[in-house]
MMTF fields as JSON, N, C-alpha, C and O atoms, coordinates in Angstrom:
{
  "mmtfVersion": "1.0.0",
  "mmtfProducer": "UNKNOWN",
  "numBonds": 479,
  "numAtoms": 480,
  "numGroups": 120,
  "numChains": 1,
  "numModels": 1,
  "chainsPerModel": [1],
  "groupsPerChain": [120],
  "chainIdList": ["A"],
  "bondAtomList": [4, 2, 8, 6, 12, 10, 16, 14, 20, 18, 24, 22, 28, 26, 32, 30, 36, 34, 40, 38, 44, 42, 48, 46, 52, 50, 56, 54, 60, 58, 64, 62, 68, 66, 72, 70, 76, 74, 80, 78, 84, 82, 88, 86, 92, 90, 96, 94, 100, 98, 104, 102, 108, 106, 112, 110, 116, 114, 120, 118, 124, 122, 128, 126, 132, 130, 136, 134, 140, 138, 144, 142, 148, 146, 152, 150, 156, 154, 160, 158, 164, 162, 168, 166, 172, 170, 176, 174, 180, 178, 184, 182, 188, 186, 192, 190, 196, 194, 200, 198, 204, 202, 208, 206, 212, 210, 216, 214, 220, 218, 224, 222, 228, 226, 232, 230, 236, 234, 240, 238, 244, 242, 248, 246, 252, 250, 256, 254, 260, 258, 264, 262, 268, 266, 272, 270, 276, 274, 280, 278, 284, 282, 288, 286, 292, 290, 296, 294, 300, 298, 304, 302, 308, 306, 312, 310, 316, 314, 320, 318, 324, 322, 328, 326, 332, 330, 336, 334, 340, 338, 344, 342, 348, 346, 352, 350, 356, 354, 360, 358, 364, 362, 368, 366, 372, 370, 376, 374, 380, 378, 384, 382, 388, 386, 392, 390, 396, 394, 400, 398, 404, 402, 408, 406, 412, 410, 416, 414, 420, 418, 424, 422, 428, 426, 432, 430, 436, 434, 440, 438, 444, 442, 448, 446, 452, 450, 456, 454, 460, 458, 464, 462, 468, 466, 472, 470, 476, 474],
  "bondOrderList": [1, 1, 1, 1, 1, 1, 1, 1, 1, 1, 1, 1, 1, 1, 1, 1, 1, 1, 1, 1, 1, 1, 1, 1, 1, 1, 1, 1, 1, 1, 1, 1, 1, 1, 1, 1, 1, 1, 1, 1, 1, 1, 1, 1, 1, 1, 1, 1, 1, 1, 1, 1, 1, 1, 1, 1, 1, 1, 1, 1, 1, 1, 1, 1, 1, 1, 1, 1, 1, 1, 1, 1, 1, 1, 1, 1, 1, 1, 1, 1, 1, 1, 1, 1, 1, 1, 1, 1, 1, 1, 1, 1, 1, 1, 1, 1, 1, 1, 1, 1, 1, 1, 1, 1, 1, 1, 1, 1, 1, 1, 1, 1, 1, 1, 1, 1, 1, 1, 1],
  "groupList": [{"groupName": "UNK", "atomNameList": ["N", "CA", "C", "O"], "elementList": ["N", "C", "C", "O"], "formalChargeList": [0, 0, 0, 0], "bondAtomList": [1, 0, 2, 1, 3, 2], "bondOrderList": [1, 1, 2], "singleLetterCode": "X", "chemCompType": "L-PEPTIDE LINKING"}],
  "groupTypeList": [0, 0, 0, 0, 0, 0, 0, 0, 0, 0, 0, 0, 0, 0, 0, 0, 0, 0, 0, 0, 0, 0, 0, 0, 0, 0, 0, 0, 0, 0, 0, 0, 0, 0, 0, 0, 0, 0, 0, 0, 0, 0, 0, 0, 0, 0, 0, 0, 0, 0, 0, 0, 0, 0, 0, 0, 0, 0, 0, 0, 0, 0, 0, 0, 0, 0, 0, 0, 0, 0, 0, 0, 0, 0, 0, 0, 0, 0, 0, 0, 0, 0, 0, 0, 0, 0, 0, 0, 0, 0, 0, 0, 0, 0, 0, 0, 0, 0, 0, 0, 0, 0, 0, 0, 0, 0, 0, 0, 0, 0, 0, 0, 0, 0, 0, 0, 0, 0, 0, 0],
  "groupIdList": [1, 2, 3, 4, 5, 6, 7, 8, 9, 10, 11, 12, 13, 14, 15, 16, 17, 18, 19, 20, 21, 22, 23, 24, 25, 26, 27, 28, 29, 30, 31, 32, 33, 34, 35, 36, 37, 38, 39, 40, 41, 42, 43, 44, 45, 46, 47, 48, 49, 50, 51, 52, 53, 54, 55, 56, 57, 58, 59, 60, 61, 62, 63, 64, 65, 66, 67, 68, 69, 70, 71, 72, 73, 74, 75, 76, 77, 78, 79, 80, 81, 82, 83, 84, 85, 86, 87, 88, 89, 90, 91, 92, 93, 94, 95, 96, 97, 98, 99, 100, 101, 102, 103, 104, 105, 106, 107, 108, 109, 110, 111, 112, 113, 114, 115, 116, 117, 118, 119, 120],
  "secStructList": [7, 7, 1, 5, 6, 6, 6, 3, 3, 3, 3, 3, 3, 3, 3, 3, 6, 6, 3, 3, 3, 3, 3, 3, 3, 3, 7, 6, 6, 1, 2, 2, 2, 2, 2, 1, 7, 6, 6, 1, 7, 7, 7, 7, 2, 2, 2, 2, 2, 2, 2, 2, 2, 2, 2, 2, 2, 2, 2, 2, 6, 1, 7, 7, 7, 3, 3, 3, 3, 3, 3, 3, 3, 3, 7, 1, 7, 7, 7, 6, 6, 6, 7, 7, 3, 3, 3, 3, 3, 3, 3, 3, 3, 3, 7, 1, 1, 7, 3, 3, 3, 3, 3, 3, 3, 3, 7, 1, 1, 7, 3, 3, 3, 3, 3, 3, 3, 3, 3, 7],
  "xCoordList": [10.091, 9.728, 10.846, 12.021, 10.441, 11.406, 12.0, 13.22, 11.204, 11.689, 11.839, 12.524, 11.213, 11.286, 12.731, 13.469, 13.117, 14.467, 15.542, 16.734, 15.121, 16.037, 15.607, 16.394, 14.363, 13.77, 13.102, 13.104, 12.539, 11.859, 11.964, 12.273, 11.703, 11.58, 10.346, 9.983, 9.712, 8.533, 9.011, 9.708, 8.627, 8.981, 7.978, 8.356, 6.693, 5.64, 4.389, 4.297, 3.447, 2.184, 1.081, 1.249, -0.067, -1.186, -2.516, -2.607, -3.533, -4.883, -5.577, -5.49, -6.272, -6.945, -8.166, -8.021, -9.351, -10.588, -10.728, -10.946, -10.61, -10.731, -9.635, -9.779, -8.563, -7.414, -6.175, -6.15, -5.16, -3.85, -2.947, -2.87, -2.268, -1.359, 0.064, 0.426, 0.861, 2.271, 3.04, 2.978, 3.755, 4.616, 5.962, 6.62, 6.367, 7.575, 8.596, 8.265, 9.837, 10.944, 11.553, 11.908, 11.674, 12.326, 13.836, 14.375, 14.512, 15.943, 16.715, 16.824, 17.253, 17.869, 19.1, 19.497, 19.712, 20.89, 20.526, 21.418, 19.239, 18.79, 19.219, 19.184, 19.621, 20.036, 18.952, 19.263, 17.684, 16.594, 16.732, 16.583, 17.016, 17.143, 18.406, 18.437, 19.444, 20.676, 20.457, 21.091, 19.569, 19.288, 18.074, 17.832, 17.309, 16.021, 15.823, 14.905, 16.447, 17.477, 18.645, 18.428, 19.872, 21.039, 20.972, 20.744, 21.171, 21.132, 19.741, 19.597, 18.713, 17.321, 16.456, 15.635, 16.634, 15.944, 14.431, 13.932, 13.714, 12.256, 11.838, 12.547, 10.686, 10.144, 9.334, 8.3, 9.786, 9.014, 7.639, 7.497, 6.646, 5.294, 5.213, 4.479, 5.953, 5.914, 6.451, 5.983, 7.42, 7.937, 6.913, 6.796, 6.174, 5.107, 4.025, 3.513, 3.677, 2.684, 3.203, 2.463, 4.465, 5.059, 5.071, 4.824, 5.35, 5.35, 3.949, 3.811, 2.919, 1.539, 1.293, 0.749, 1.689, 1.469, 2.17, 1.591, 3.395, 4.137, 3.496, 3.515, 2.93, 2.215, 0.967, 0.675, 0.231, -0.959, -0.552, -1.259, 0.564, 1.043, 1.304, 1.057, 1.8, 2.009, 0.679, 0.587, -0.343, -1.665, -2.273, -2.768, -2.241, -2.908, -2.011, -2.506, -0.711, 0.197, 0.537, 0.854, 0.474, 0.854, 1.314, 1.063, 1.984, 2.444, 1.257, 0.311, 1.32, 0.257, 0.86, 2.019, 0.056, 0.404, -0.763, -1.913, -0.437, -1.458, -2.331, -1.822, -3.62, -4.558, -5.302, -5.542, -5.66, -6.477, -6.142, -6.046, -5.971, -5.692, -6.832, -6.943, -7.675, -8.821, -8.467, -8.958, -7.587, -7.215, -5.818, -5.501, -5.018, -3.693, -3.331, -2.911, -3.5, -3.219, -1.979, -1.932, -0.987, 0.18, -0.161, -0.199, -0.404, -0.868, 0.262, 0.076, 1.43, 2.622, 3.824, 3.676, 5.009, 6.231, 6.838, 7.163, 6.991, 7.631, 9.14, 9.612, 9.871, 11.325, 11.895, 11.434, 12.892, 13.468, 14.139, 14.322, 14.506, 15.13, 14.097, 14.402, 12.886, 11.835, 10.862, 10.464, 10.483, 9.528, 10.082, 9.641, 11.03, 11.694, 10.799, 11.105, 9.705, 8.77, 7.387, 6.952, 6.712, 5.391, 4.474, 4.937, 3.184, 2.192, 1.596, 1.072, 1.679, 1.024, -0.218, -0.117, -1.378, -2.638, -3.338, -3.563, -3.687, -4.343, -5.644, -5.721, -6.651, -7.925, -8.058, -8.037, -8.193, -8.162, -9.491, -10.012, -10.039, -11.227, -10.872, -10.709, -10.754, -10.393, -11.625, -12.612, -11.553, -12.598, -12.102, -11.037, -12.871, -12.472, -11.19, -10.32, -11.069, -9.902, -9.079, -8.041, -9.531, -8.79, -8.859, -9.635, -8.032, -7.983, -8.221, -7.434, -9.297, -9.568, -8.859, -8.882, -8.231, -7.385, -7.709, -7.783, -7.897, -7.913, -6.702, -6.508, -5.888, -4.666, -4.288, -4.73, -3.459, -2.897, -1.51, -1.178, -0.717, 0.594, 0.569, 0.277, 0.875, 0.775, 1.712, 2.259, 1.882, 2.502, 1.573, 0.446, 2.021, 1.16, 0.78, -0.253, 1.616, 1.367, 0.54, -0.262, 0.729, 0.022, -0.056, 0.629, -0.913, -1.052, -0.187, -0.125, 0.482, 1.36, 0.756, 1.014, -0.041, -0.653, -1.994, -2.165, -2.941, -4.271, -4.418, -4.193, -4.788, -4.748, -6.009, -6.514, -6.513, -7.604, -7.309, -7.087, -7.303, -7.009, -7.371, -7.975, -6.968, -7.252, -5.998, -5.289, -5.727, -4.556, -4.983, -5.991, -4.208, -4.486, -3.223, -3.243],
  "yCoordList": [-18.199, -16.813, -16.06, -16.152, -15.34, -14.666, -13.409, -13.247, -12.528, -11.229, -11.101, -10.194, -11.988, -11.93, -12.049, -12.933, -11.145, -11.063, -10.681, -10.792, -10.236, -9.681, -8.258, -7.319, -8.102, -6.814, -6.155, -4.933, -6.988, -6.523, -7.596, -8.752, -7.198, -8.172, -7.828, -6.66, -8.851, -8.663, -8.38, -9.193, -7.221, -6.823, -7.423, -7.939, -7.349, -7.924, -8.123, -7.682, -8.797, -9.115, -9.046, -9.504, -8.465, -8.386, -8.5, -8.199, -8.938, -8.968, -7.677, -7.237, -7.077, -5.804, -5.687, -5.634, -5.647, -5.458, -6.445, -6.02, -7.737, -8.797, -8.744, -9.343, -8.048, -7.975, -8.449, -8.492, -8.799, -9.083, -7.939, -7.629, -7.317, -6.214, -6.695, -7.078, -6.666, -6.998, -5.682, -4.868, -5.478, -4.309, -4.732, -5.624, -4.094, -4.513, -3.388, -2.205, -3.798, -2.868, -3.123, -4.256, -2.081, -2.208, -2.274, -1.555, -3.13, -3.357, -2.688, -3.249, -1.49, -0.7, -1.327, -0.915, -2.301, -2.951, -3.988, -4.544, -4.254, -5.206, -4.75, -3.56, -5.707, -5.41, -4.701, -3.924, -4.961, -4.298, -2.792, -2.069, -2.315, -0.871, -0.31, 0.856, -1.129, -0.659, -0.412, 0.467, -1.18, -1.011, -0.152, 0.213, 0.174, 0.86, 1.958, 1.764, 2.951, 3.557, 3.965, 4.413, 3.825, 4.163, 5.612, 6.537, 5.791, 7.124, 7.629, 8.579, 7.016, 7.4, 6.139, 5.979, 5.243, 3.949, 4.077, 4.83, 3.33, 3.246, 1.782, 0.941, 1.504, 0.141, -0.053, 0.591, -0.932, -1.189, -1.786, -2.572, -1.4, -1.91, -3.419, -3.989, -4.083, -5.544, -6.149, -7.205, -5.5, -5.984, -5.754, -6.573, -4.652, -4.42, -5.492, -5.971, -5.865, -6.922, -8.242, -8.977, -8.544, -9.785, -9.774, -10.807, -8.638, -8.536, -8.838, -9.546, -8.313, -8.623, -10.117, -10.736, -10.703, -12.136, -12.961, -13.913, -12.609, -13.36, -13.229, -14.184, -12.068, -11.907, -12.783, -13.426, -12.808, -13.669, -15.136, -15.902, -15.54, -16.922, -17.268, -18.397, -16.307, -16.558, -16.747, -17.54, -16.024, -16.141, -17.51, -18.169, -17.944, -19.199, -20.426, -21.553, -20.224, -21.334, -22.195, -23.375, -21.611, -22.38, -21.428, -20.224, -21.985, -21.189, -20.807, -21.579, -19.613, -19.109, -18.469, -18.054, -18.397, -17.624, -16.686, -16.968, -15.572, -14.597, -15.192, -15.669, -15.159, -15.683, -14.56, -14.628, -13.533, -12.457, -11.161, -11.137, -10.107, -8.795, -7.866, -7.464, -7.531, -6.667, -5.192, -4.356, -4.882, -3.485, -3.442, -4.188, -2.572, -2.345, -0.89, -0.526, -0.07, 1.358, 1.718, 1.53, 2.234, 2.801, 4.255, 5.079, 4.567, 5.902, 6.83, 8.044, 6.258, 7.026, 6.109, 4.89, 6.695, 5.917, 5.643, 6.57, 4.358, 3.963, 3.885, 3.455, 4.306, 4.312, 3.968, 4.495, 3.09, 2.749, 3.937, 3.916, 4.955, 6.127, 7.121, 7.894, 7.11, 8.031, 7.37, 7.976, 6.141, 5.407, 3.998, 3.037, 3.871, 2.583, 1.511, 0.323, 1.905, 0.929, 1.171, 2.312, 0.093, 0.145, -0.874, -1.812, -0.688, -1.674, -2.292, -1.587, -3.607, -4.354, -4.97, -5.898, -4.449, -4.901, -5.792, -5.389, -7.018, -7.958, -8.456, -8.749, -8.54, -9.171, -10.362, -10.207, -11.542, -12.782, -13.504, -13.674, -13.933, -14.789, -16.053, -16.024, -17.161, -18.432, -19.125, -19.32, -19.499, -20.28, -21.693, -22.067, -22.48, -23.87, -23.954, -24.775, -23.114, -23.214, -21.938, -21.919, -20.867, -19.617, -18.815, -19.118, -17.795, -16.894, -15.482, -14.975, -14.849, -13.465, -12.55, -12.776, -11.513, -10.655, -9.178, -8.713, -8.468, -7.01, -6.615, -7.14, -5.7, -5.342, -3.894, -3.256, -3.406, -2.069, -2.033, -2.813, -1.111, -0.827, 0.645, 1.495, 0.952, 2.328, 2.543, 1.596, 3.797, 4.154, 5.165, 5.359, 5.802, 6.73, 7.953, 8.573, 8.311, 9.511, 9.285, 10.141, 8.132, 7.941, 6.481, 5.614, 6.247, 4.921, 4.879, 5.848, 3.736, 3.572, 2.652, 2.82, 1.689, 0.782, 0.298, 0.053, 0.167, -0.377, -1.571, -1.435, -2.736, -3.98, -4.798, -4.898, -5.382, -6.353, -7.416, -7.101, -8.665, -9.734, -11.096, -11.234, -12.095, -13.483, -14.314, -14.134, -15.217, -16.087, -17.539, -17.867, -18.391, -19.832, -20.578, -21.803],
  "zCoordList": [-8.928, -9.009, -9.713, -9.36, -10.685, -11.537, -10.917, -10.945, -10.368, -9.91, -8.396, -7.924, -7.63, -6.182, -5.721, -6.157, -4.835, -4.267, -5.277, -4.994, -6.445, -7.447, -7.784, -7.658, -8.211, -8.584, -7.368, -7.226, -6.505, -5.301, -4.228, -4.516, -2.984, -1.905, -1.09, -0.951, -0.555, 0.28, 1.701, 2.308, 2.219, 3.581, 4.563, 5.615, 4.206, 5.038, 4.191, 3.046, 4.799, 4.121, 5.155, 6.285, 4.761, 5.693, 4.946, 3.756, 5.669, 5.115, 5.519, 6.666, 4.548, 4.812, 3.903, 2.682, 4.477, 3.714, 2.555, 1.421, 2.805, 1.793, 0.732, -0.334, 1.006, 0.11, 0.857, 2.087, 0.1, 0.663, 0.217, -0.972, 1.167, 0.865, 1.112, 2.224, 0.045, 0.132, 0.207, -0.715, 1.293, 1.42, 0.84, 1.376, -0.253, -0.962, -1.017, -0.936, -1.155, -1.336, -2.707, -3.032, -3.504, -4.805, -4.586, -3.745, -5.338, -5.164, -6.297, -7.387, -6.05, -7.114, -7.747, -8.837, -7.107, -7.694, -8.76, -9.402, -8.958, -9.972, -11.368, -11.68, -12.197, -13.573, -14.381, -15.283, -14.065, -14.786, -14.663, -15.649, -13.461, -13.247, -13.887, -14.282, -13.991, -14.624, -16.118, -16.701, -16.731, -18.154, -18.443, -19.593, -17.416, -17.628, -16.594, -15.798, -16.485, -17.334, -16.451, -15.325, -16.926, -16.11, -15.613, -16.394, -14.322, -13.731, -13.405, -12.634, -13.973, -13.729, -13.764, -14.666, -12.789, -12.848, -12.707, -11.872, -13.536, -13.448, -13.52, -14.071, -12.958, -12.975, -14.245, -14.418, -15.142, -16.367, -16.037, -15.1, -16.816, -16.594, -16.582, -15.775, -17.463, -17.518, -16.224, -15.799, -15.596, -14.311, -13.203, -12.291, -13.272, -12.298, -12.416, -11.404, -13.636, -13.853, -13.301, -12.649, -13.559, -13.039, -11.512, -10.89, -10.904, -9.448, -8.911, -7.914, -9.559, -9.16, -9.288, -8.374, -10.419, -10.633, -9.557, -9.035, -9.226, -8.214, -6.836, -6.06, -6.516, -5.253, -5.228, -4.219, -6.341, -6.428, -6.28, -5.625, -6.871, -6.745, -5.277, -4.854, -4.505, -3.074, -2.35, -1.412, -2.78, -2.156, -2.44, -1.525, -3.708, -4.078, -3.903, -3.904, -3.756, -3.496, -4.689, -4.537, -5.889, -7.085, -8.189, -8.133, -9.186, -10.317, -11.187, -11.346, -11.745, -12.611, -13.847, -13.852, -14.889, -16.08, -16.371, -16.032, -17.003, -17.356, -18.462, -19.476, -18.262, -19.245, -19.965, -21.17, -19.207, -19.763, -19.025, -17.798, -19.778, -19.211, -19.609, -20.767, -18.643, -18.92, -18.804, -19.563, -17.817, -17.6, -16.984, -16.058, -17.51, -16.947, -17.207, -18.305, -16.184, -16.325, -15.519, -14.303, -16.212, -15.549, -15.264, -16.178, -14.019, -13.667, -13.223, -13.14, -12.939, -12.581, -12.748, -12.838, -12.788, -12.96, -11.596, -10.854, -11.267, -10.011, -10.233, -11.286, -9.225, -9.304, -7.931, -6.919, -7.89, -6.578, -5.897, -4.68, -6.639, -6.029, -5.493, -4.584, -6.041, -5.615, -4.646, -3.651, -4.933, -4.091, -3.831, -4.462, -2.921, -2.707, -2.093, -2.202, -1.452, -0.898, -1.478, -1.633, -1.791, -2.407, -1.752, -1.102, -1.924, -1.522, -2.774, -3.637, -2.868, -3.939, -3.297, -2.494, -3.655, -3.076, -4.086, -5.228, -3.664, -4.571, -3.949, -2.756, -4.794, -4.451, -5.388, -6.609, -4.815, -5.59, -5.455, -4.352, -6.605, -6.614, -7.384, -8.604, -6.662, -7.305, -7.846, -7.136, -9.131, -9.761, -9.979, -9.486, -10.717, -10.982, -11.795, -11.504, -12.808, -13.685, -13.775, -14.436, -13.118, -13.235, -11.941, -11.034, -11.887, -10.743, -11.267, -12.066, -10.822, -11.202, -10.209, -8.999, -10.752, -9.932, -10.16, -11.297, -9.079, -9.073, -8.243, -7.146, -8.746, -8.029, -8.274, -9.229, -7.379, -7.554, -6.94, -6.048, -7.441, -6.868, -6.501, -7.343, -5.236, -4.753, -3.573, -3.008, -3.221, -1.955, -1.285, -1.741, -0.226, 0.506, -0.323, -0.071, -1.322, -2.099, -3.363, -3.738, -4.026, -5.297, -5.708, -5.166, -6.684, -7.28, -8.541, -9.298, -8.753, -9.908, -10.971, -12.163, -10.538, -11.504, -10.975, -9.781, -11.899, -11.635, -12.57, -13.773, -12.048, -12.822, -12.606, -11.488, -13.683, -13.625, -14.662, -15.831, -14.249, -15.186, -14.625, -13.561, -15.399, -15.058, -15.271, -16.261, -14.35, -14.44, -14.339, -13.713, -14.957, -14.875, -14.47, -14.345]
}
């Protein structure tokens, strides 16, 4: 796992309405935040996508790569200084050769990313 325990850590995990919700804490000491941007850290969209992928990998128990991205909307900017804890909610449908994923990253106040894609 590339970003787990470096960019974020999983605080807890629960099943809710046919979804898996990962309660995560963003780790502001990560080098990503030091470069993006010093004094005003934000979570890059590509890191948010990787965080979703890594959560899905925990659900299915194997390594995955992104195969298809149908929708990826950054609806707000996540920052470890503004929203240090987030919920990564994933809905997974495993097929014979791929995993279809609906996911979101949010906190109690707002949604930061809406995602739909396929991984293999």
